[in-house]
C-alpha positions, 0 to 999 in steps of 0.5 A: 605842711606835713606830708600826711596832710598834703596827701589828705588834701590830694585824696579829698580834692583830686580834680583840683590836684592834677598838677601835684605830681608834675615836674617843676618845669610845669608847675609850682605845685610840685613842691606841695603846700608850702605853708605850715600845718596851722592853715590846713583847716583853712585850705580844706574848707576853701577847697571843699567850698570851691569844688562844691560850687563847681559841682553845683553849677555843673548840676544846674547847667545839666538840669536846665538842658534836660528840662528844656529838652523835655519842655520843648517836646511837651510844647510839640505834643510829645509827652514821653520825657515828661511821663518818665520824669514825673512817673509815680506822681499823682495825676492831678499834680502832673496835669497842673505841672504839664500846663505850666511847662507848656505855657511857660518859658524855657529855662536859662542855661547857666554856664558851667564853672571851669574846674579849678586846678591849683598852680601854687599854694604858699605863705608870703608876707605872713599870709596864704597865697592861693594861685589857681586856674579856672573858677569864677568871681564867686570862687575868687571871693572865696579865695580872698576870704581864705587868704584874709583869714590866714592873717589871723590864724597861726601858721604853726598850730591854727590858733588865733594869732597876729602877723608879726612884722620884724623891724630892722635897724633902719625901720624897715622889715628886718626879718621873716614876716609870720602869722604866728601865736606866742607859744609857737613863736617862742618854740620857733625862737628856741629852735632857731637859737639852738640851730644857731649855736650848733652852727657856730660850734661846728664852724668855730676855727680850731685853735692850733696847739704846739706839741712840745717834743723832747728829743734825746739823742743817745749816740750809742743807741741811735747811731747819730752824732753831732 
């Protein structure tokens, strides 16, 4: 992926990209996003959904704790936090709400989702691989969906594509598996052909040529005699 797209993802999702500038002995994210530009939108959407889910779960966690603290005080006859929370609300609504809080149960406090940090993002066998730490089952489902979507999205340009499985002479895989559209594949093949031709031209053995030298011995001029 181009450096500017890599940098854009780092800027948009800094909490997820804490490993980006660490050394290769610590994380594979030191290599950046090891895939084509065509999967940028998939990654951007995936990472945005992941961070939104994490932030929402944290908000739910904190909101439940705050409510339970207020409700516990109301049940004990202390309405200070209640008045602060419902300041500016009509008295009629406040009375109904207070009654419901006192008679009702405390809220279940959902556990926050551990922050996702990326360990490695790359292409493998023609599809996206998104390795990470943290998250929950919901995020796992998001990742599986994104990886599946990459199998129908051109890695080069982002258009609809199919995964190409080159076949060798023995019927097995005979080359690099890619999910790529026809125009991008044609350009890739042209580029590979040009690079191969350049390689052969640079490594072609040089032909030795014999230089025909004419020696003319003139005794009186050279001082040499047979």
